[in-house]
ZAFI-497802 format. One record per residue (C-alpha): chain; x, y, z. Coordinates in Angstrom, 2 decimals, m for minus. Example, Ala and Ser with C-alpha at 12.3 -4.5 7.8 and 13.67 -1.06 7.14 Angstrom:
! residues 2
marvex X Y Z
A 12.30 m4.50 7.80
A 13.67 m1.06 7.14
//
This chain:
! residues 375
marvex X Y Z
A 19.34 10.33 0.51
A 21.50 8.02 2.67
A 23.11 5.51 0.41
A 23.07 3.02 3.56
A 26.56 3.76 4.73
A 25.92 7.01 6.30
A 26.74 9.21 3.30
A 24.42 11.54 1.45
A 24.63 11.18 m2.35
A 22.63 12.64 m5.58
A 20.97 16.05 m5.06
A 17.46 15.83 m5.75
A 16.66 19.62 m6.03
A 14.93 20.45 m9.25
A 14.32 16.82 m10.08
A 10.68 16.60 m8.61
A 7.74 18.51 m8.20
A 7.67 21.19 m5.32
A 5.16 20.54 m2.73
A 4.27 21.56 1.02
A 6.96 20.63 3.56
A 6.25 18.07 6.17
A 4.13 19.32 9.31
A 5.74 21.79 11.44
A 4.19 20.06 14.58
A 5.17 16.53 16.00
A 1.49 16.18 16.67
A m1.41 18.31 15.53
A m5.30 17.93 14.57
A m6.06 17.12 11.06
A m9.72 17.77 10.99
A m12.93 16.46 12.71
A m15.16 13.64 11.88
A m18.96 14.25 11.64
A m19.42 12.89 15.28
A m16.99 15.52 16.40
A m14.00 12.97 17.09
A m10.79 14.81 16.06
A m8.44 13.31 13.67
A m4.73 13.74 14.69
A m1.68 13.69 12.35
A 1.85 12.61 13.85
A 5.13 13.21 12.10
A 7.93 10.64 12.34
A 11.42 11.14 11.51
A 13.83 14.02 11.40
A 15.09 16.64 8.70
A 17.71 15.26 6.40
A 16.17 11.76 6.61
A 12.79 10.19 5.50
A 9.91 11.74 7.10
A 6.33 10.47 7.28
A 3.03 11.70 8.56
A 0.42 9.33 9.95
A m3.11 9.96 10.60
A m5.11 7.86 13.29
A m8.04 7.82 10.72
A m7.53 4.60 8.55
A m3.75 4.62 10.14
A m3.00 6.42 6.94
A 0.42 7.58 5.60
A m0.60 11.04 4.56
A 2.89 11.76 3.40
A 6.47 10.29 2.80
A 8.80 13.32 2.34
A 12.39 12.69 1.00
A 15.14 15.18 1.65
A 17.47 16.41 m1.04
A 21.08 17.81 m0.67
A 19.92 21.52 m0.79
A 17.57 21.19 2.21
A 14.27 20.76 0.10
A 11.78 17.92 0.49
A 9.57 16.10 m1.85
A 6.58 13.97 m0.88
A 6.63 10.71 m2.88
A 3.13 9.22 m1.97
A m0.50 10.26 m3.50
A m2.43 11.75 m0.55
A m5.05 14.47 0.32
A m4.49 18.02 1.49
A m7.38 17.63 4.20
A m9.53 15.17 6.00
A m12.53 15.97 3.61
A m10.33 14.81 0.60
A m9.77 11.30 2.24
A m13.59 11.12 3.15
A m14.74 12.00 m0.17
A m12.30 9.50 m1.93
A m12.07 6.89 0.48
A m12.31 4.11 m2.28
A m8.86 5.24 m3.62
A m7.17 4.10 m0.12
A m4.65 6.75 m0.23
A m2.06 5.46 1.98
A m4.42 3.67 4.18
A m4.09 0.38 6.24
A m6.51 m2.06 4.77
A m8.37 m4.79 6.26
A m9.98 m6.99 7.46
A m9.17 m8.52 4.20
A m7.15 m6.71 1.78
A m7.93 m7.49 m2.20
A m11.18 m9.21 m3.21
A m13.30 m12.23 m1.90
A m15.37 m13.52 m4.67
A m19.15 m12.95 m4.20
A m18.28 m11.83 m0.39
A m18.59 m15.48 0.53
A m16.36 m17.96 2.28
A m16.48 m21.02 4.56
A m14.74 m21.65 8.05
A m15.13 m25.09 9.39
A m18.19 m25.67 7.51
A m19.81 m22.31 8.37
A m20.43 m20.21 5.23
A m20.01 m16.34 6.05
A m21.48 m13.67 3.88
A m19.66 m10.34 4.15
A m20.39 m6.80 2.89
A m20.12 m6.53 m0.87
A m18.71 m3.32 m2.24
A m17.11 m4.27 m5.67
A m20.13 m5.25 m7.62
A m20.80 m8.73 m6.30
A m17.56 m8.94 m4.52
A m16.13 m7.67 m1.20
A m13.05 m5.46 m1.70
A m10.54 m4.52 0.80
A m12.75 m5.43 3.90
A m15.74 m3.90 2.68
A m17.43 m0.35 2.60
A m16.63 0.16 6.19
A m13.15 m1.51 6.33
A m10.25 m0.51 8.39
A m9.33 2.45 6.25
A m12.45 4.44 7.45
A m11.94 3.64 11.17
A m10.15 5.93 13.76
A m7.43 3.89 15.10
A m6.11 4.36 18.68
A m2.57 5.77 19.26
A m1.01 3.67 21.91
A 2.47 5.30 21.44
A 4.07 7.97 19.50
A 7.64 9.43 19.41
A 10.01 10.92 16.86
A 10.84 7.46 15.51
A 7.78 5.24 15.96
A 4.07 5.09 16.32
A 1.93 2.42 17.52
A m1.69 2.13 16.58
A m4.44 m0.41 17.35
A m7.86 m1.30 16.49
A m10.59 m3.61 17.77
A m13.11 m5.04 15.07
A m16.01 m6.75 16.56
A m17.31 m10.26 16.05
A m19.50 m9.87 13.00
A m18.04 m6.60 11.75
A m18.72 m6.42 8.04
A m19.84 m10.12 8.31
A m16.41 m11.58 9.30
A m16.30 m13.91 12.27
A m14.37 m13.28 15.55
A m13.44 m10.18 17.34
A m10.19 m9.22 15.58
A m7.58 m7.22 17.34
A m5.03 m5.34 15.28
A m1.78 m3.74 16.13
A 0.16 m1.53 13.51
A 3.65 m0.17 14.13
A 5.18 2.46 11.79
A 8.76 3.17 12.50
A 11.33 5.37 10.81
A 15.20 5.46 10.43
A 17.14 7.67 8.27
A 16.20 5.84 5.08
A 13.87 3.22 5.89
A 10.03 2.95 6.86
A 9.04 m0.32 8.62
A 5.31 m1.26 8.90
A 4.50 m4.28 11.12
A 0.91 m5.79 11.64
A m0.02 m8.28 14.36
A m3.39 m9.60 14.82
A m5.43 m11.93 17.37
A m8.84 m13.38 17.13
A m11.77 m14.84 19.37
A m12.73 m17.35 16.74
A m11.49 m18.91 13.55
A m11.39 m16.15 10.88
A m9.62 m15.00 7.64
A m7.23 m12.10 7.83
A m5.23 m10.24 5.04
A m3.65 m6.87 5.85
A m1.77 m4.37 3.84
A m0.57 m0.69 3.55
A m2.10 0.62 0.48
A 0.42 3.78 m0.28
A 0.34 4.69 m3.94
A 4.10 5.97 m4.89
A 5.11 8.35 m7.34
A 8.96 8.85 m6.76
A 8.88 12.11 m9.14
A 6.84 13.83 m6.33
A 3.12 13.85 m5.66
A 1.17 15.53 m8.42
A 4.29 15.22 m10.64
A 2.15 13.18 m13.43
A 2.60 9.69 m14.48
A 4.66 6.98 m13.55
A 5.33 5.71 m17.27
A 9.25 6.15 m16.99
A 9.44 4.58 m13.59
A 11.12 1.17 m13.73
A 9.79 m1.85 m11.72
A 11.57 m5.06 m10.70
A 9.59 m7.88 m8.87
A 11.15 m11.17 m7.94
A 8.38 m13.17 m9.11
A 8.30 m15.96 m11.92
A 4.48 m16.28 m11.63
A 1.51 m14.09 m11.21
A m2.26 m14.68 m10.81
A m4.41 m13.98 m13.99
A m7.78 m12.65 m13.27
A m11.27 m12.91 m14.94
A m13.54 m9.79 m16.10
A m14.27 m9.08 m12.49
A m10.53 m9.06 m11.31
A m11.13 m12.27 m9.40
A m8.21 m14.93 m9.87
A m9.13 m17.55 m12.32
A m7.10 m20.10 m10.11
A m4.28 m20.18 m12.61
A m0.60 m19.59 m11.53
A 0.96 m18.23 m14.79
A 4.39 m17.91 m15.91
A 5.41 m14.12 m16.40
A 7.78 m15.26 m19.42
A 6.79 m13.34 m22.63
A 4.10 m11.43 m20.98
A 3.94 m7.59 m19.81
A 4.02 m9.08 m16.25
A 7.64 m10.24 m16.65
A 9.37 m7.80 m14.29
A 12.28 m10.19 m13.28
A 14.51 m7.59 m14.72
A 13.96 m4.10 m14.28
A 11.43 m2.80 m17.10
A 9.71 0.78 m17.57
A 6.06 0.77 m16.51
A 4.52 2.82 m19.33
A 4.44 0.24 m22.15
A 3.65 m2.72 m19.73
A 0.48 m0.45 m18.45
A m0.66 m0.09 m22.24
A 0.36 m3.43 m23.63
A m1.72 m5.49 m25.90
A m2.51 m8.22 m23.69
A m5.97 m9.65 m22.65
A m5.01 m9.49 m18.62
A m3.76 m5.84 m19.27
A m7.20 m4.97 m21.16
A m9.26 m6.51 m18.30
A m7.65 m4.54 m15.56
A m6.84 m1.31 m17.58
A m3.34 m1.53 m16.77
A m1.74 m3.75 m14.02
A m3.93 m5.02 m11.05
A m2.46 m8.26 m10.46
A m1.15 m10.40 m7.55
A 2.70 m11.56 m8.21
A 3.59 m14.88 m6.51
A 6.81 m13.69 m4.93
A 9.84 m16.08 m5.02
A 10.87 m16.49 m1.54
A 14.02 m14.76 m0.35
A 14.94 m13.40 3.15
A 17.89 m11.38 2.01
A 16.63 m9.39 m1.35
A 13.91 m6.90 m2.20
A 10.71 m8.52 m3.30
A 10.39 m5.38 m5.59
A 12.40 m2.31 m6.69
A 10.79 0.76 m7.93
A 13.10 3.34 m9.60
A 12.44 6.98 m11.25
A 14.49 7.45 m14.46
A 13.89 11.14 m13.99
A 14.90 11.81 m10.49
A 17.15 8.72 m9.69
A 14.82 7.95 m6.38
A 14.84 4.32 m5.54
A 12.50 2.32 m3.42
A 13.19 m1.15 m2.43
A 10.45 m3.33 m0.80
A 11.40 m6.13 1.55
A 8.41 m8.33 2.90
A 7.73 m11.86 4.67
A 4.26 m11.76 2.81
A 3.92 m14.46 m0.07
A 2.24 m11.97 m2.64
A 2.64 m8.58 m4.21
A m0.46 m6.70 m5.64
A 0.78 m4.33 m8.20
A m1.72 m1.74 m9.02
A m0.82 1.16 m11.41
A m3.54 3.83 m10.58
A m6.16 2.56 m13.52
A m9.04 4.01 m11.82
A m7.62 7.34 m11.19
A m9.81 9.94 m13.44
A m8.66 13.21 m12.24
A m11.67 13.83 m9.76
A m9.08 14.23 m6.92
A m6.78 17.00 m6.44
A m3.69 16.07 m4.19
A m1.77 18.73 m1.92
A 0.29 19.76 m4.96
A m3.06 21.38 m6.34
A m2.81 18.83 m9.33
A m5.32 16.30 m10.24
A m4.52 12.35 m10.18
A m5.20 11.21 m13.51
A m4.72 7.43 m14.65
A m1.25 6.02 m13.70
A m0.38 9.02 m11.32
A 0.99 6.40 m8.90
A 1.65 2.70 m8.18
A 0.70 0.56 m5.31
A 2.84 m2.26 m4.03
A 0.70 m3.97 m1.75
A 2.48 m6.90 0.17
A m0.40 m9.42 1.27
A m1.91 m12.68 1.00
A m3.26 m13.88 m2.17
A m6.66 m12.41 m3.24
A m9.74 m14.84 m2.79
A m7.56 m16.97 m0.76
A m10.49 m18.06 1.52
A m12.12 m19.65 m1.11
A m8.97 m21.60 m2.53
A m7.14 m24.43 m1.35
A m3.89 m26.65 m2.22
A m0.32 m26.00 m1.28
A 0.17 m23.16 m3.82
A m2.47 m20.88 m1.74
A m0.89 m19.65 1.52
A m3.61 m19.92 4.21
A m5.25 m16.85 5.48
A m6.71 m18.34 8.27
A m6.36 m17.22 11.87
A m7.35 m19.03 15.00
A m7.89 m18.34 18.60
A m4.35 m18.30 20.42
A m2.42 m17.91 17.39
A m0.86 m14.56 16.24
A m0.58 m13.02 12.92
A 2.60 m11.04 12.52
A 4.07 m9.53 9.45
A 6.57 m6.79 8.47
A 7.30 m4.96 5.36
A 9.93 m2.26 4.91
A 10.41 0.50 2.56
A 13.92 1.62 1.85
A 14.70 4.81 m0.24
A 17.99 5.56 m1.77
A 18.86 7.96 m4.71
A 20.92 6.82 m7.64
A 21.00 9.96 m9.52
A 18.76 10.36 m12.48
A 18.44 12.75 m15.49
A 18.33 16.60 m14.68
//
């Protein structure tokens, strides 16, 4: 992998699970929906650097392949080998673009300008990730695609899943030698709430390689949002000091995911929003594999980072490697607004409101490097 100055360091061969290579074709049909519409897969990037495959179904990142010094590649995100895998396991959100509202809305209710809206509930009494027919299940339009960039768009009708206003969303994925950039833009015809994110699950040892226990995570956040038994924030902004949520310095995930702490017990691991300390020039989070030395830096303009350690994976889904995804097989680092923000107010709760004439724009970048790891 490029170390940022044009050199390639740290051979990765033999330090990850082998998997199928990136698609041979730049654009190909990946499958067909029940109504006959084809789903396309588009490859971005070039051999020797980061390559990603994007599906127009769910604007899904189906693979991120990192190259090694011997010419091999390893996919470092959890995925499905075929369209049926995505359709059957859509509630795992493998690599999907999530909206209209990422994360949870308590009771599926919120108010805008004195009008109360009831959106579709799909997580017990709550709404999760935009509802059961959220953006992760839509066929997005491809407006432009080349070797380095793909532009996708989607129009969500007024009243879609119960949300007000016609929402038009654009999503651009672009790739350089060692970086993937994700840019969302959105406009609305009526006052509404919006929270968009990318829901890739990372395993830097390779898709299907086992647990992320020995991955280290660093998050630039001194506070997090505790949750109740239903994973809805309590409203408290808690200090991470002295808790399993203190990732201000890199720490292995394994013992934090099983720590004796009420919040870990509630979530079955980590499934919490971290309140990012604002900085324009340093990563919000750094994930690194002690085994392979692969490193991911996450830079974002979003106020929150939902860290989810794959607590609900149960082995029922098998990835392209042919290996099942068990609990802790991957970690999602979802850059976003705060969960249940439509029902919260105050200076510590960033607004998720979008009005006609305004334009939501947000960018997150993932930078991959190789620090060298255990052989």
